[in-house]
Each structure stands twice: as structure tokens, then as C-alpha cells.
C-alpha positions in Angstrom: -25.0 -3.8 -32.2 -23.2 -6.5 -35.2 -27.0 -7.2 -36.2 -29.0 -4.0 -35.0 -26.3 -2.0 -37.5 -25.8 -5.3 -40.3 -23.1 -4.7 -40.2 -19.0 -6.9 -39.8 -17.2 -7.0 -37.2 -14.4 -4.5 -38.5 -17.4 -2.0 -38.8 -18.3 -1.9 -35.3 -15.1 -2.5 -33.9 -14.3 1.3 -35.9 -17.3 3.0 -34.7 -16.7 1.6 -31.2 -13.2 3.1 -31.1 -14.6 6.6 -32.2 -15.3 7.7 -28.6 -12.1 7.1 -27.3 -9.9 8.1 -30.5 -11.7 11.5 -30.9 -11.0 11.9 -27.0 -7.3 11.3 -27.9 -7.4 13.2 -31.5 -9.5 16.7 -29.9 -6.7 16.8 -27.1 -4.8 19.2 -29.0 -7.2 21.4 -30.1 -8.1 21.5 -27.4 -4.7 22.1 -25.3 -4.8 25.2 -27.8 -8.2 26.7 -27.0 -8.1 26.3 -22.7 -5.9 29.5 -22.1 -8.8 31.4 -23.5 -11.5 30.5 -21.8 -12.4 28.9 -18.3 -11.1 25.5 -17.8 -14.3 24.5 -15.7 -16.5 25.9 -18.3 -15.2 23.5 -21.3 -14.6 20.5 -19.2 -18.8 21.4 -18.1 -19.7 21.6 -22.2 -17.9 18.8 -23.0 -19.5 16.4 -20.5 -23.0 17.3 -21.1 -22.1 17.0 -25.0 -20.5 13.6 -24.8 -23.8 11.8 -22.5 -26.4 14.0 -25.0 -24.6 12.0 -28.0 -24.2 8.8 -26.4 -28.4 8.6 -25.7 -28.9 10.2 -29.6 -26.8 7.4 -31.1 -29.2 4.8 -29.6 -32.0 6.1 -31.6 -30.4 5.4 -35.3 -29.4 2.3 -37.1 -27.5 3.8 -39.8 -23.4 2.4 -39.0 -22.2 6.9 -40.4 -24.9 8.7 -38.1 -24.4 6.3 -34.8 -20.3 6.7 -35.9 -21.1 10.4 -35.9 -22.3 10.7 -32.9 -20.0 8.5 -31.3 -17.1 10.5 -32.3 -18.7 13.8 -30.8 -19.0 11.8 -27.7 -15.3 11.7 -28.1 -15.0 15.5 -28.8 -17.0 15.5 -25.6 -14.3 13.5 -23.1 -11.6 15.8 -24.7 -13.1 18.8 -23.5 -13.1 17.3 -20.0 -10.3 15.2 -20.0 -7.6 17.9 -20.9 -8.8 20.3 -18.3 -8.5 17.7 -15.3 -5.4 16.5 -16.1 -4.1 20.2 -16.8 -5.8 20.8 -12.8 -3.5 17.3 -11.7 -0.4 18.8 -12.5 -1.1 22.3 -11.2 -2.1 21.4 -8.1 0.7 17.8 -7.7 4.2 18.7 -9.9 6.0 16.4 -7.5 3.6 13.4 -7.5 1.7 13.7 -10.5 2.5 10.2 -11.7 1.5 8.4 -7.7 -1.6 11.2 -7.6 -2.4 10.3 -12.2 -2.0 6.5 -11.4 -4.9 6.9 -8.0 -6.8 9.0 -10.2 -6.8 5.9 -13.5 -8.7 3.7 -9.9 -12.1 5.7 -12.0 -11.1 3.9 -14.8 -10.5 0.8 -13.9 -13.8 0.4 -11.9 -15.3 1.8 -15.0 -13.8 -1.4 -17.0 -14.9 -4.1 -14.7 -18.3 -2.8 -13.7 -19.9 -1.2 -17.1 -19.5 -4.6 -18.9 -22.4 -5.8 -16.6 -24.5 -2.8 -16.0 -24.7 -3.2 -20.6 -25.8 -6.3 -20.2 -27.7 -6.4 -18.0 -29.7 -2.8 -19.3 -29.9 -4.9 -22.3 -31.3 -7.6 -21.0 -33.5 -5.6 -19.4 -34.4 -2.7 -21.8 -33.4 -3.1 -24.7 -30.6 -1.6 -27.1 -31.8 1.8 -26.8 -32.9 1.8 -22.9 -29.5 0.4 -22.5 -27.8 3.5 -24.5 -29.7 5.8 -22.5 -28.6 4.6 -19.3 -24.9 4.5 -20.6 -25.4 7.6 -21.5 -27.0 8.8 -17.9 -23.5 7.4 -16.8 -21.6 9.8 -18.6 -23.3 12.7 -17.6 -21.3 12.6 -14.0 -18.8 14.1 -16.1 -20.6 17.1 -15.6 -20.0 17.2 -12.3 -16.1 16.0 -12.5 -16.0 19.1 -14.5 -17.3 21.3 -11.5 -14.8 20.3 -8.8 -12.0 22.0 -11.4 -10.3 25.3 -10.6 -6.9 27.3 -10.5 -4.3 26.1 -8.5 -2.5 28.0 -6.1 0.4 29.8 -7.3 2.9 26.9 -8.0 7.2 27.8 -6.5 8.2 28.9 -10.1 6.7 32.6 -9.1 7.8 32.4 -5.9 11.1 32.2 -7.3 10.8 34.4 -9.4 9.4 36.9 -6.4 12.7 36.0 -4.9 14.5 37.2 -8.1 13.7 40.7 -7.7 14.3 40.5 -4.0 17.8 39.8 -5.1 17.8 42.0 -7.9 16.9 45.3 -5.6 19.0 44.4 -2.8 22.3 44.7 -5.1 20.6 47.7 -7.2 20.7 49.2 -3.2 24.5 47.8 -2.9 25.3 49.3 -5.9 23.4 52.9 -5.0 25.4 52.9 -1.6 28.8 52.0 -3.1 28.8 55.2 -5.4 26.8 57.8 -3.2 30.4 56.7 -1.0 32.6 57.5 -3.4 30.6 60.6 -4.1 30.8 61.7 -0.6 34.3 60.2 -0.9 35.5 62.9 -3.4 33.7 65.8 -1.8 34.9 65.6 1.2 38.6 64.8 -0.1 38.1 68.5 -2.2 37.3 70.6 1.0 40.0 69.0 2.8 42.1 70.0 0.0 41.1 73.9 0.2 40.5 74.2 3.8 44.2 72.7 5.0 47.4 71.7 3.9 50.2 69.5 4.7 49.0 68.2 8.3 45.6 68.1 6.8 46.5 66.3 4.1 48.3 63.5 5.1 44.9 63.2 7.8 43.1 62.8 4.3 45.3 60.4 3.2 44.4 58.1 6.0 40.8 58.3 4.9 40.6 57.9 1.2 42.4 54.3 1.9 40.3 53.5 4.7 37.2 54.3 2.5 39.0 52.8 -0.2 39.2 49.9 2.0 35.4 50.2 2.7 34.5 50.6 -0.8 36.9 47.4 -2.2 35.1 45.6 0.9 31.8 46.5 -0.9 32.7 46.0 -4.0 34.2 41.7 -2.9 30.3 41.2 -0.9 29.0 42.4 -4.0 31.5 40.3 -6.4 30.4 37.1 -3.9 26.8 37.6 -4.2 26.7 37.8 -7.7 28.6 34.5 -8.0 25.8 32.8 -5.9 23.3 34.3 -7.6 24.6 32.8 -11.0 24.5 29.5 -9.6 21.1 29.3 -8.4 20.7 30.8 -12.0 22.1 28.4 -13.4 21.6 25.2 -11.5 17.8 25.9 -12.2 17.7 26.8 -15.8 21.0 25.1 -17.0 19.0 22.7 -18.9 17.3 25.0 -20.1 19.3 27.2 -21.4 21.6 24.0 -22.9 19.0 22.7 -24.6 16.1 25.3 -25.6 17.9 28.6 -26.2 18.5 28.5 -29.9 14.5 27.7 -29.3 13.3 30.3 -27.5 11.6 33.6 -28.6 11.5 36.3 -25.8 10.1 34.4 -23.0 8.5 31.3 -24.9 10.5 27.8 -25.8 9.7 26.3 -29.6 7.8 23.7 -27.7 8.0 19.7 -28.9 10.9 20.2 -31.3 13.1 20.6 -29.0 12.1 17.4 -26.9 13.8 14.6 -28.7 13.5 12.1 -25.9 10.2 12.8 -25.4 9.3 12.6 -29.3 10.7 9.1 -29.3 8.3 7.7 -26.8 5.4 8.4 -28.8 5.7 4.9 -30.6 4.9 3.6 -27.1 1.5 5.5 -26.3 0.5 4.6 -29.7 0.7 0.6 -29.0 -0.3 0.3 -25.3 -3.2 1.6 -26.1 -3.4 -0.2 -29.4 -3.3 -3.5 -27.0 -5.6 -2.4 -24.2 -8.7 -1.4 -26.4 -8.0 -4.1 -29.0 -8.1 -6.5 -25.1 -11.5 -4.6 -24.2 -13.2 -4.3 -27.3 -13.0 -8.3 -28.1 -12.5 -9.9 -24.8 -16.7 -10.3 -24.5 -16.9 -11.6 -28.5 -13.6 -13.6 -27.7 -14.7 -16.0 -25.5 -18.3 -16.4 -27.1 -16.9 -17.8 -30.0 -15.0 -19.9 -28.0 -18.7 -21.0 -26.5 -19.0 -19.6 -23.4 -22.6 -18.0 -23.1 -22.7 -14.3 -23.1 -23.7 -14.1 -19.2 -20.8 -15.4 -18.4 -18.8 -13.9 -21.3 -19.3 -10.7 -19.7 -17.8 -11.4 -16.4 -14.0 -12.0 -17.8 -13.7 -8.0 -17.8 -15.0 -8.1 -14.1 -12.2 -10.7 -13.5 -9.7 -8.2 -15.2 -10.5 -5.6 -14.1 -10.5 -7.0 -10.5 -6.9 -8.1 -11.6 -6.5 -4.4 -12.5 -7.7 -2.6 -8.9 -4.9 -5.4 -7.1 -2.4 -4.9 -9.6 -2.6 -0.8 -9.3 -3.4 -0.9 -5.7 0.6 -2.9 -4.9 1.7 -0.5 -7.8 1.4 2.7 -5.9 2.5 1.4 -2.9 5.7 0.8 -4.9 5.8 4.5 -6.4 5.1 6.0 -3.1 7.9 4.1 -1.9 10.5 5.3 -4.5 10.9 2.2 -6.8 11.8 2.4 -9.9 8.9 2.1 -11.9 10.2 1.3 -15.6 11.6 -2.2 -13.3 7.9 -2.9 -12.7 6.6 -1.8 -16.5 9.1 -3.9 -18.3 8.6 -7.2 -15.9 4.5 -6.8 -15.8 5.0 -6.1 -19.8 6.7 -9.5 -20.8 4.2 -11.3 -18.0 1.2 -9.8 -20.1 2.6 -10.2 -23.4 3.1 -14.2 -23.1 -0.2 -14.3 -21.4 -1.7 -13.4 -25.0 0.8 -15.7 -26.7 -0.1 -18.3 -24.5 -3.9 -17.7 -25.8 -4.2 -21.2 -27.9 -4.2 -23.5 -25.0 -7.4 -24.1 -23.5 -11.2 -22.7 -23.9 -11.9 -23.5 -20.4 -14.0 -21.1 -18.6 -11.1 -21.5 -16.0 -8.7 -20.4 -18.1 -10.0 -17.8 -20.2 -10.4 -16.0 -16.3 -7.1 -16.6 -15.9 -5.9 -15.2 -19.1 -8.4 -11.8 -18.0 -6.9 -11.2 -15.3 -3.1 -11.5 -15.9 -3.9 -9.4 -19.1 -6.0 -7.0 -16.8 -3.6 -6.7 -13.9 -1.1 -5.8 -17.0 -2.8 -3.6 -18.4 -4.2 -1.3 -15.8 -0.3 -0.7 -14.7 0.9 -0.3 -17.8 -1.9 3.0 -18.9 0.4 4.9 -16.4 3.1 4.7 -18.7 2.3 7.7 -20.1 2.2 9.9 -17.1 5.7 8.8 -16.2 6.9 9.8 -19.2 5.0 13.1 -19.5 7.6 14.2 -16.5 10.4 12.1 -17.2 11.3 12.7 -21.1 9.6 16.1 -20.9 13.0 18.8 -20.6 11.1 21.8 -20.0 8.1 21.5 -17.8 6.2 24.3 -20.6 6.0 21.8 -22.7 4.3 19.6 -20.7 0.3 20.5 -21.6 1.1 20.0 -25.3 3.1 16.4 -24.6 -0.7 15.3 -22.8 -1.9 16.6 -26.0 0.3 15.2 -28.4 0.2 11.8 -26.7 -3.5 11.4 -26.8 -2.9 12.3 -30.4 -0.9 8.9 -30.5 -3.2 7.2 -28.3 -6.4 7.9 -30.3 -4.7 6.8 -33.2 -4.1 3.8 -31.3 -7.5 3.4 -30.7 -8.6 3.7 -33.3 -6.1 0.9 -35.1 -7.2 -1.3 -32.4 -10.8 -1.3 -33.7 -10.6 -1.5 -37.1 -7.0 -3.8 -37.6 -8.0 -6.6 -34.9 -12.0 -6.4 -35.9 -10.1 -6.9 -39.8 -8.3 -9.8 -38.3 -11.1 -11.7 -37.4 -13.0 -11.2 -40.2 -10.2 -12.8 -42.7 -8.7 -15.7 -39.9 -12.5 -15.7 -38.3 -10.3 -17.0 -35.1 -9.7 -14.1 -32.3 -6.9 -16.9 -31.1 -4.9 -15.5 -33.9 -6.1 -11.8 -33.1 -4.4 -12.2 -29.8 -2.0 -14.0 -30.8 -1.1 -11.3 -32.8 -1.9 -8.6 -30.4 0.8 -10.5 -28.5 3.4 -9.2 -30.2 2.3 -6.3 -31.2 3.2 -5.8 -27.4 6.0 -7.0 -26.9 7.5 -4.3 -29.6 6.5 -1.7 -26.8 8.0 -3.6 -24.0 11.4 -3.1 -25.8 11.1 0.1 -27.6 10.0 0.8 -23.5 12.7 -0.7 -22.3 15.1 1.4 -24.7 13.4 4.7 -23.9 14.0 3.9 -19.7 17.9 3.8 -20.9 17.8 6.6 -22.2 16.2 8.5 -19.4 18.4 7.1 -17.0 21.7 8.4 -19.1 20.1 11.9 -19.4 19.8 11.5 -15.9 23.4 10.7 -15.4 24.7 13.2 -17.1 22.7 15.9 -15.9 23.7 14.7 -12.4 27.5 14.6 -13.6 27.0 18.6 -15.0 25.7 19.3 -11.8 28.2 18.7 -9.6 30.9 19.8 -11.8 
């Protein structure tokens, strides 16, 4: 692309990051539109737009035109991505992190196979043919969008129904109490008129009995009130303490009421920055070290293989209930070391080993965002917008990776220095994640102590 567009690495890196960038930047806007439009239709339209724009970009030699089409393909990606993630959360609320990590196998497989497909397509059909094939592969997003459907009613709806039934029961009890009191009074008046002393004594006995029944019913009502209050407090305590000031009617203020999640946003930026800097320049880095392109392209495949292995192990650990933050931090430190040791050798075996380690690291770390959606967001009603804001931060990370790392190479003429700088940026993310994990653990402990109290 540098040769075809007669440009430099910074510009081409910027252009190549535009699909991912605009996919992320478009997510907040797609989220605002989705409540008014059928999710499946939006996903289908987005898949078609993405494929067409990638194919169209093949026929231009102007950097601006290619950038516009690739950016438009990113908009199409966002239209497919957001409905898919929302559907996953609707169907699998309790196991969203696990299920989302499983879906990332497709992302890992694409990172492993597409570089080879593009390299071989370029050799066989040239630049235009390779992009047409890539666009054809992208049209599979249309099939993906066609699978989206509405989830069944969640537990919250059923819970609301149960509360309605409880309220009806309480209403019946109050009506019963009132009717009994009325009957008792009317009966008392009739006996006063018809009977004198002897019957008045019997009436007094019946009044005492009636009062005992009324007191018993009142005691039952008060007990039920306390039980209902405890149920409502246990389910809504977090929301009432944290969100009541910002609520209007039934809607909350949104992410302004999620300080912990807002604190995690730099993590989303730094993860994607590191991942895209690695993806965009792994093969050019190897070629710059003197490795033939036919062999360099397999470094992406090796990284993808490492990612599939590590992701499989990670999914097993998640299913077993392990503390995922321990895994994230440990694997993040290993990945940081692989970048800082980039200078050790230019031999293909060494480059393959580093690529394997880096792929294993990144294809576990890309699950961090989903974990933070569930752990750092307090009110589930803010989930959709939290995903959208995360994608916004990731979009900024992707475009920064393409532009900044390309600019660093243009200045230093050394991908080794670029990768070492990426290593230092990556360690900042790991430290930030460590702080966030402590805050999340502390909040869980506080919530648990409040509940026990």
C-alpha cells in the first residue's frame, strides 16, 4: 500500500487503522439509534456496507479516497458489532464474559488466517484482486446479522411481575381487615339495640375476639411488609444508594453515575493501542529485519495459534471460576517482557517465539474489556452505553496505534525501537489494570458487608 499510494508508513498506518477506528467511534451513535430500529436490519445493512466499501477501496490510488472508503467500512462494522454484543448480553447475562470470550475465537482465527489469504491472493490476483477477496469474506457479516433476534424476557421482568402479585395480595389483606372491622362495628350496633346487659357482655367478648383477629392480621401484614422491604432492598440497594440522586422517573443518569467504569476507560485505549500496533507492523517488522515476505507473513499465523491455545486455556479457567484479574496481570507482564526483549535477535526462530508469546498475551487481554463491562458497571441499564464508550476509547487507541507507530518508524527507521516503546506503553496498562482490580475487589467487599449488615 505504501508503494501503490506513494505514501509513507505513518499515512498508510493511519489509513489501515480507520476501519477499526470508525467501528469503535460509530458504536455510541449506533447505540442511540438501536432502540428505535430493528437490530437485525441494522446489522444486515452494516455488513453489506462494510463489504462494498472494502471492495471499492481497491480501485483507487488516492490516499484520501481509500481512507474514506475504509472509514465507511468501519461504520458498517459498528452497525453489526453493537447489535451482536447487545444480543450476547441479553441472552447470557450471567455468563457474558465467558460467552464473549468464546466468540472472540473468530477474531483470533481471522488474525491467524487472513494475512496468509491476503498474501497468497496478492501473489495470484494482484492488489485489486486481494481486496475484492477480502471484501467477499467481509460479506459474511450479513449472515452474522441475520442470526440476531430478541432475547426472551429476562429475570427482571419476571421479578417485576412477582412484585405486582405481592402488591395485590397486600391490597386484599388490607381490604379484608377493613371489611372485618366494618362487620364488627355493625354487629356491635345491632346488639346494643336488641339486647341489654346480658347480650352486652357477650358482645364485649366477641369484640375482644374480633380485635385479637384484627391484631393478628395486622401482625401478618407488618411481617410481610418487612419481607418485601428486605427483598426490594437487597435487589435495589446498590441502585438506590448510588443512582437515586441522578434518576428521573425510571431512567438513570447513565455513565456519569459510574465513576469506577469511567476510571477504566484508559485501559480500553491502551489495550487496543498495543494490539493494533502489533498487528499492523508485525510482518513489516520482520521484513525490515531481512526475513522474506513469504516467511514473515507466517508470524501472524504463529501469533494466532498462540492466541487460540491461550484463549482455550483461559476459557477453561473462567469456567472454573478463577480470578481473571490474576491471569490478566500475569499474562500482561509476560507480554510486556516480550516487547522489551525485541532487540535480542533477528533470527526467524526468535521472531516466531516472540510472536507466539505476544499472540498468546493479546488474545487473552482482549477479553479484559468484556470483564470490565460486567464488573465495573454498577447499573445494568448502563451496559449498552458502557460498551459504546469503550468502543470509542478503543477507536482512539486503534487510530493512535496506526498513526503514532508509523510516525515513530518514519523518524527512527527502526521497528525494534518502536516495539520497545510499545512495551513501555503496555506496562502502563498492566499497572492501571492492577489498580482497577483492587478497587473492584474493595467494592465487592463493601457491598458484601453492607448486605450482611
